[in-house]
C-alpha positions as CSV (number, residue, x, y, z in Angstrom):
1,M,143.5,59.6,122.1
2,W,147.1,60.9,122.5
3,E,148.5,57.4,122.8
4,A,146.6,56.3,119.7
5,L,148.1,59.2,117.7
6,K,151.6,58.4,119.0
7,R,151.2,54.7,117.9
8,L,150.0,55.9,114.5
9,Y,152.9,58.3,114.2
10,H,155.4,55.5,115.0
11,R,153.7,53.2,112.5
12,M,153.7,55.7,109.7
13,G,157.4,56.2,110.3
14,S,158.1,52.5,109.8
15,P,159.0,51.7,106.1
16,K,158.1,48.0,106.5
17,W,154.7,48.9,108.0
18,F,153.9,51.4,105.3
19,Y,154.9,48.9,102.5
20,E,152.7,46.2,103.9
21,I,149.7,48.3,104.7
22,S,149.8,50.2,101.4
23,A,149.7,46.9,99.5
24,K,146.3,46.3,101.2
25,W,145.1,49.8,100.6
26,L,146.0,50.1,96.9
27,P,143.2,47.9,95.5
28,W,140.6,50.0,97.4
29,F,141.9,53.1,95.7
30,V,142.6,51.7,92.2
31,V,139.0,50.4,91.6
32,P,137.2,53.6,92.4
33,T,139.9,55.6,90.6
34,V,139.1,53.8,87.3
35,G,135.4,54.0,87.9
36,F,135.3,57.8,88.7
37,L,137.6,58.7,85.8
38,L,135.6,56.6,83.3
39,V,132.2,57.9,84.4
40,G,133.4,61.5,84.6
41,T,135.1,61.5,81.3
42,I,132.3,59.8,79.4
43,W,129.7,62.0,81.1
44,G,131.6,65.2,80.6
45,L,132.6,64.7,77.0
46,A,129.6,62.9,75.6
47,F,126.5,63.8,77.6
48,T,126.8,67.3,79.1
49,P,125.3,70.1,76.9
50,A,127.5,72.6,75.1
51,D,128.2,75.9,76.9
52,Y,126.0,78.7,75.5
53,Q,129.1,81.0,75.1
54,Q,132.1,78.7,74.6
55,G,130.4,75.8,72.8
56,N,132.1,72.4,73.0
57,S,135.6,74.0,73.9
58,F,134.5,74.3,77.5
59,R,134.6,70.5,77.9
60,I,138.4,70.7,78.6
61,I,137.3,72.0,82.0
62,Y,136.9,68.3,83.0
63,I,140.7,67.9,82.7
64,H,141.9,71.4,83.4
65,V,140.1,72.2,86.7
66,P,140.9,68.9,88.4
67,A,144.6,69.1,87.3
68,A,144.9,72.7,88.5
69,L,143.3,71.9,91.9
70,L,145.4,68.8,92.3
71,A,148.7,70.6,91.4
72,Q,148.1,73.1,94.2
73,S,146.9,70.5,96.7
74,A,149.9,68.2,95.9
75,Y,152.3,71.1,96.5
76,A,150.7,71.8,99.9
77,M,151.0,68.1,100.8
78,M,154.6,68.0,99.7
79,A,155.4,71.0,101.9
80,I,153.6,69.4,104.9
81,A,155.6,66.2,104.4
82,G,158.8,68.3,104.2
83,A,157.8,70.1,107.5
84,V,157.3,66.7,109.2
85,F,160.8,65.7,108.1
86,L,162.4,68.9,109.2
87,I,160.7,68.9,112.6
88,W,160.7,65.2,113.5
89,R,163.3,63.8,111.2
90,M,160.8,61.1,109.9
91,K,162.5,59.6,106.8
92,M,159.2,58.3,105.5
93,A,158.0,61.9,105.2
94,A,161.1,62.8,103.1
95,W,160.4,59.9,100.8
96,V,156.7,60.9,100.5
97,A,157.7,64.4,99.6
98,A,160.1,63.1,97.0
99,S,157.4,60.9,95.6
100,I,154.8,63.8,95.4
101,A,157.1,66.3,93.6
102,P,157.1,64.7,90.1
103,I,153.5,63.8,90.3
104,G,152.5,67.3,91.3
105,A,154.7,68.8,88.6
106,S,153.0,66.5,86.0
107,F,149.5,67.7,87.0
108,C,150.7,71.3,87.0
109,F,152.1,70.9,83.5
110,L,148.8,69.3,82.4
111,A,146.9,72.2,83.9
112,L,149.0,74.7,82.0
113,I,148.8,72.8,78.7
114,T,145.0,72.4,78.9
115,G,144.6,76.0,79.9
116,A,146.5,77.1,76.9
117,I,144.4,74.9,74.6
118,W,141.3,76.3,76.3
119,G,142.6,79.9,76.0
120,K,143.1,79.8,72.3
121,P,139.4,79.7,71.3
122,T,138.3,81.7,74.3
123,W,140.9,84.5,74.4
124,G,142.3,84.2,70.9
125,T,145.8,83.4,72.2
126,W,147.6,80.4,73.7
127,W,149.2,82.4,76.5
128,V,149.1,85.8,78.2
129,W,151.1,86.9,81.2
130,D,147.9,86.8,83.3
131,A,148.3,86.7,87.1
132,R,146.7,83.2,87.4
133,L,148.7,81.8,84.5
134,T,152.0,83.3,85.7
135,S,151.5,82.1,89.3
136,M,150.7,78.6,88.0
137,L,153.9,78.7,85.8
138,L,155.8,79.7,88.9
139,L,154.3,76.7,90.7
140,L,155.7,74.4,88.0
141,F,159.2,76.1,88.5
142,L,158.9,75.5,92.2
143,Y,158.2,71.8,91.6
144,F,161.3,71.7,89.3
145,G,163.4,73.5,92.0
146,V,162.3,71.1,94.7
147,M,163.1,68.1,92.5
148,A,166.5,69.5,91.5
149,L,167.4,70.1,95.2
150,Q,166.3,66.6,96.1
151,K,168.8,65.2,93.6
152,A,171.6,67.9,93.7
153,M,173.4,66.9,96.9
154,D,175.5,63.8,97.9
155,S,173.9,63.6,101.3
156,E,170.3,62.4,101.1
157,E,169.5,64.2,104.4
158,S,170.8,67.5,103.1
159,A,168.9,67.1,99.9
160,A,165.7,66.4,101.7
161,K,166.2,69.4,104.0
162,A,166.9,71.7,101.0
163,G,163.8,70.5,99.1
164,A,161.6,70.8,102.2
165,I,162.7,74.4,102.9
166,L,162.1,75.4,99.3
167,S,158.6,73.7,99.3
168,L,157.7,75.6,102.5
169,V,158.9,78.9,101.2
170,G,156.9,78.3,97.9
171,L,153.7,77.8,99.9
172,V,153.2,81.6,99.7
173,N,152.4,81.1,96.0
174,I,149.3,78.9,96.7
175,P,147.1,81.7,98.0
176,I,148.4,83.9,95.2
177,I,147.1,81.4,92.6
178,K,143.8,81.0,94.4
179,Y,143.0,84.7,94.8
180,S,144.8,86.2,91.8
181,V,141.6,86.6,89.8
182,E,140.2,88.6,92.7
183,W,143.3,90.7,93.6
184,W,144.1,91.6,90.0
185,N,142.3,92.5,86.8
186,T,142.9,89.3,84.8
187,L,141.6,87.5,81.7
188,H,141.1,84.3,83.6
189,Q,137.6,83.6,84.7
190,P,136.7,83.5,88.4
191,A,136.9,80.1,90.2
192,T,134.4,77.6,89.0
193,L,134.0,76.1,92.4
194,K,133.7,78.0,95.7
195,F,133.2,76.6,99.1
196,T,131.5,79.7,100.4
197,E,129.1,80.3,97.5
198,E,126.8,78.2,95.4
199,S,128.2,77.2,92.0
200,T,126.9,79.0,89.0
201,M,127.4,75.9,86.8
202,A,124.3,73.9,85.8
203,M,124.0,70.6,87.7
204,E,124.4,68.5,84.5
205,M,127.8,70.2,84.0
206,L,128.8,70.4,87.7
207,I,128.2,66.7,88.7
208,P,130.7,65.2,86.1
209,L,133.2,67.9,87.1
210,L,133.0,66.8,90.8
211,I,133.3,63.2,89.7
212,M,136.5,64.0,87.7
213,I,137.9,65.9,90.6
214,A,137.3,62.9,92.9
215,G,138.9,60.7,90.3
216,F,142.0,62.8,90.0
217,Y,142.5,62.9,93.7
218,L,142.1,59.1,93.9
219,L,144.6,58.8,91.0
220,F,147.0,61.0,92.9
221,A,146.7,58.8,96.0
222,V,147.4,55.7,93.9
223,L,150.5,57.2,92.3
224,V,151.9,58.5,95.6
225,F,151.4,55.0,97.1
226,M,153.2,53.4,94.2
227,R,156.1,55.8,94.1
228,T,156.6,55.8,97.8
229,R,156.6,52.0,97.8
230,N,159.4,52.1,95.3
231,Q,161.3,54.7,97.5
232,V,160.9,52.3,100.4
233,L,162.3,49.3,98.5
234,W,165.3,51.4,97.2
235,H,166.3,52.9,100.5
236,E,165.7,49.8,102.5
237,R,167.2,47.4,100.0
238,K,169.9,46.3,102.4
239,K,167.5,45.4,105.1
240,N,166.6,41.8,105.8
241,W,162.9,42.2,105.3
242,V,163.4,43.6,101.8
243,K,165.8,40.8,100.9
244,Q,163.3,38.3,102.1
245,Y,160.5,40.0,100.2
246,M,162.5,40.1,97.0
247,Q,163.5,36.5,97.4
248,S,159.9,35.4,97.9
249,R,158.9,37.3,94.8
250,A,161.7,35.6,92.9
251,D,160.6,32.2,94.1
252,K,157.1,32.7,92.7
């Protein structure tokens, strides 16, 4: 078991191995991603019944909730990749963290925008300094800070270290986002999905939401694979295997 984990660790640290294996994995992620997102979107927007209180405005939940969940998960994954780089100096981990940052920031921005659109008919305003909204906005700023640090230094290693440290420090904001509606008196509704309790959503509304969440996470995986593959090609561009690969592509 331990030997198998060590072999996997060394393989994951190999840019060439990652580039080759990710090319085989990508199609297996792309096809279900498209399927889940199409089914979830059509089901959620066209076939679920209107909410008895919010009417049709609630349908933005099928974008807002998956985006918000993914923004938080992506930040945690970025911090874990940063920790792996800091502890074991695995350069692939630094490249993965750099790939995740703009993707996570995009989903965080999407969550904030859709939340504001949802808030207007529900609360009568686009924005309030609510604990949940404010902590999500802070998450977006943390993403921006990590991306800025990753680009701000001449040394790639120093930039990766600085970004990793900030991402680890910012992890404290994730439980604040999650429990803000319980710790403080906020306008934001309680969590739609809870692992410890049965959902209060009707099944005809819940199932397309779960499908959309799965689709968003699959999309995230596809985007991380694609961006990390670009990182590998850029950083390894002087290596023979990359030159040979690019030459074979040019010959085709």
